[in-house]
C-alpha positions in Angstrom: -140.7 159.1 2.0 -140.4 155.5 0.8 -136.7 156.1 0.1 -136.1 157.5 3.6 -138.1 154.6 5.2 -136.1 152.0 3.2 -132.8 153.6 4.0 -133.6 153.9 7.7 -134.9 150.3 7.8 -131.6 149.1 6.2 -129.6 150.8 9.0 -131.9 149.3 11.7 -131.6 145.8 10.1 -127.8 146.1 10.3 -128.0 147.2 13.9 -130.3 144.3 14.8 -127.9 141.9 13.1 -125.0 143.4 15.0 -126.9 142.9 18.3 -127.8 139.3 17.6 -124.3 138.6 16.6 -122.9 140.2 19.7 -125.3 138.1 21.8 -124.0 134.9 20.1 -127.3 134.2 18.4 -126.2 135.0 14.9 -123.3 132.7 14.0 -123.8 131.9 10.3 -122.5 134.6 7.8 -125.1 133.4 5.2 -128.0 134.1 7.6 -126.5 137.4 8.6 -126.6 138.5 5.0 -130.2 137.4 4.8 -131.3 139.3 7.9 -129.5 142.4 6.7 -131.2 142.2 3.3 -134.8 141.1 3.9 -137.0 143.9 5.4 -139.4 143.1 8.2 -141.5 146.2 8.1 -143.6 145.4 5.0 -144.8 142.3 6.8 -146.0 144.1 9.9 -147.6 147.4 8.8 -149.6 147.3 12.1 -149.2 145.3 15.3 -149.7 145.5 19.1 -147.1 145.8 21.7 -147.2 145.8 25.5 -146.5 149.2 26.8 -146.7 149.8 30.5 -148.5 146.6 30.9 -151.2 147.6 28.3 -151.6 146.7 24.7 -150.6 149.4 22.3 -151.7 149.5 18.7 -148.9 150.6 16.4 -149.3 151.4 12.7 -146.9 152.7 10.0 -148.1 156.2 10.9 -146.5 155.9 14.4 -143.1 157.7 14.6 -141.7 154.7 16.5 -143.0 152.1 14.1 -139.7 151.2 12.4 -137.8 151.3 15.7 -140.3 148.8 17.2 -140.3 146.6 14.1 -136.5 146.2 14.2 -136.2 145.1 17.8 -135.8 141.5 18.8 -139.4 141.2 20.0 -142.5 139.3 19.0 -145.2 141.6 17.6 -148.9 140.6 17.9 -150.6 141.0 14.5 -154.1 139.9 15.4 -156.2 140.1 18.6 -159.3 138.0 19.4 -161.2 139.3 22.4 -158.1 141.1 23.6 -155.8 138.0 23.3 -153.1 137.7 20.7 -154.0 135.0 18.3 -151.3 135.7 15.6 -147.9 137.2 15.8 -144.6 137.9 14.1 -142.1 135.8 16.0 -139.1 137.6 17.5 -136.3 137.7 15.0 -133.8 136.1 17.4 -136.1 133.1 17.8 -136.6 132.9 14.1 -132.9 132.9 13.6 -132.4 130.1 16.1 -134.9 127.9 14.3 -133.5 128.7 10.9 -130.0 128.0 11.9 -131.1 124.7 13.5 -132.8 123.8 10.3 -129.3 123.6 8.7 -130.7 124.5 5.3 -128.1 124.6 2.5 -128.1 125.5 -1.2 -130.3 123.1 -3.1 -132.5 122.2 -0.2 -136.3 122.5 -0.4 -138.4 123.7 2.5 -142.1 123.3 3.2 -143.3 125.9 5.8 -146.7 125.2 7.4 -148.4 128.4 8.8 -147.1 131.3 6.9 -148.2 134.0 9.3 -147.0 137.4 8.2 -144.8 135.9 5.4 -141.5 137.3 6.9 -140.0 133.9 7.7 -140.9 132.6 4.2 -139.2 135.7 2.8 -136.1 134.9 4.8 -136.1 131.3 3.6 -136.7 132.5 0.0 -133.7 134.8 0.2 -131.4 132.1 1.5 -132.6 129.2 -0.7 -134.4 130.8 -3.7 -138.2 131.3 -4.0 -138.5 128.2 -6.2 -137.2 126.1 -3.3 -139.7 127.3 -0.7 -143.4 126.4 -0.4 -145.4 128.0 2.4 -149.0 127.2 3.3 -151.6 129.2 5.3 -155.3 128.6 6.1 -158.0 131.2 6.2 -158.8 133.5 3.3 -157.6 136.8 4.8 -154.3 135.4 6.2 -153.7 133.5 3.0 -154.2 136.7 0.9 -151.8 138.7 3.1 -149.2 135.9 3.2 -149.4 135.7 -0.6 -149.2 139.5 -1.4 -146.5 140.7 1.0 -143.7 138.4 -0.1 -144.5 139.2 -3.8 -144.3 143.0 -3.1 -140.9 142.4 -1.6 -139.7 140.5 -4.6 -140.2 136.9 -3.3 -142.8 135.3 -5.6 -145.1 132.6 -4.2 -147.3 129.9 -5.8 -149.9 132.6 -6.1 -152.3 130.8 -8.4 -152.1 127.6 -6.3 -153.1 129.6 -3.2 -155.9 131.3 -5.0 -157.5 128.0 -6.1 -157.4 126.8 -2.5 -159.0 129.9 -1.0 -160.9 132.1 -3.4 -164.1 131.5 -5.3 -163.9 135.0 -6.9 -160.6 134.0 -8.6 -162.2 130.8 -10.0 -165.0 132.9 -11.3 -162.5 135.1 -13.2 -160.8 132.1 -14.6 -164.1 130.9 -15.9 -164.3 134.1 -18.0 -160.7 134.2 -19.2 -160.5 130.4 -19.9 -164.2 129.4 -20.5 -165.3 125.8 -20.1 -162.4 125.0 -17.7 -163.2 122.7 -14.8 -161.0 122.4 -11.7 -160.6 120.1 -8.8 -158.2 120.0 -5.8 -156.8 117.3 -3.7 -156.4 117.6 0.1 -154.5 115.7 2.7 -155.9 114.3 6.0 -155.7 117.8 7.6 -157.7 119.5 4.8 -154.7 121.3 3.2 -154.7 121.5 -0.6 -151.9 119.4 -2.0 -152.6 119.5 -5.8 -154.8 121.3 -8.3 -156.1 120.0 -11.6 -157.6 121.8 -14.6 -159.2 120.4 -17.7 -161.6 121.3 -20.5 -163.5 119.6 -23.3 -160.9 120.4 -26.0 -158.5 118.0 -24.3 -156.4 120.6 -22.5 -155.3 119.8 -19.0 -152.9 120.9 -16.3 -151.9 119.6 -12.9 -149.9 121.5 -10.2 -148.5 119.7 -7.3 -145.9 121.2 -4.9 -143.4 122.9 -7.2 -144.2 120.9 -10.3 -146.7 121.9 -13.0 -147.6 119.7 -16.0 -149.9 120.8 -18.8 -150.8 119.7 -22.3 -153.4 120.3 -25.0 -154.5 123.1 -27.3 -154.5 125.6 -24.4 -151.9 125.9 -21.7 -154.4 126.0 -18.8 -151.9 126.7 -16.0 -150.4 129.6 -18.0 -154.0 130.8 -18.3 -154.5 130.5 -14.5 -151.4 132.5 -13.8 -152.4 135.2 -16.3 -155.9 135.3 -14.7 -154.3 135.7 -11.3 -152.1 138.6 -12.4 -155.3 140.3 -13.6 -157.1 139.4 -10.4 -154.4 140.9 -8.2 -153.8 144.0 -10.4 -157.5 144.9 -10.0 -157.8 144.3 -6.3 -159.5 140.9 -6.4 -162.8 141.8 -8.0 -166.0 140.1 -6.9 -168.7 138.9 -9.3 -170.6 142.2 -8.8 -167.9 144.1 -10.7 -168.3 142.1 -13.9 -170.8 142.7 -16.7 -171.6 141.5 -20.1 -172.4 143.3 -23.4 -174.3 141.5 -26.1 -174.6 142.8 -29.7 -175.9 141.1 -32.9 -172.2 140.4 -33.8 -170.8 139.2 -30.5 -170.8 139.3 -26.7 -168.0 140.1 -24.3 -167.5 140.3 -20.6 -166.0 143.3 -18.9 -164.6 144.5 -15.6 -166.1 147.7 -14.0 -166.8 149.2 -17.4 -167.6 148.0 -20.9 -164.4 149.8 -22.0 -162.4 147.3 -20.0 -163.1 143.9 -21.6 -161.9 140.7 -19.9 -159.3 139.0 -22.1 -159.9 135.4 -23.1 -157.1 132.9 -23.5 -157.0 131.7 -27.1 -156.1 128.2 -28.2 -152.3 128.0 -28.7 -150.0 125.3 -30.0 -147.4 124.3 -27.5 -143.8 125.1 -28.4 
């Protein structure tokens, strides 16, 4: 089913690109390749459309889901009291803004308000994921904006986002890298701009934008990234899923079951 969906989605992307080119919207061959390559449907597994003057809820189980995804229409992705408060912008409008940006190889882009993550994926395909930073506020939108691009092969600064939004992740880090303290810096609008880690053995790390610096007996940012991989792999476990076993010889923490110990990051000499 996945293969069929992906193949059909590829045909629909090409048809949409053809339509935008015929309308004179799509003029840059580099962006045409991007729109033909990056799928939209993983970013909008459900949405609302206006059908007959009424809101219609569409999910991936709907037979017309893919057809509606690959039209040049905005799709409401969140409703509050019946009013759309978040949406996936119409691809034609996205294209207009992206072409107006005049981004070229080597450029770096900061996107504020990730939304579904589709626009960030388009930028990442055009410029490379390491040249795109995208920011989102709110725990649920941030989680979705982080996970969807990653599933499509466009990695984000996942650990950076987790520090900004999730106490559960910081709890896991305290188990995998004990005695590690953290702090974040914010701008005047409250957005996290940098994260710092340090511990008593002299290890420290600082992440700011696309730059990470670290030193000391333990590579703390590497530890944070490893903890985040574990965190995502096990569906973002809360504190209630962890336990501790104490014996005369040792004690260890575990996730869900004593048979699944939480790994601890050992001290390591930098190469």
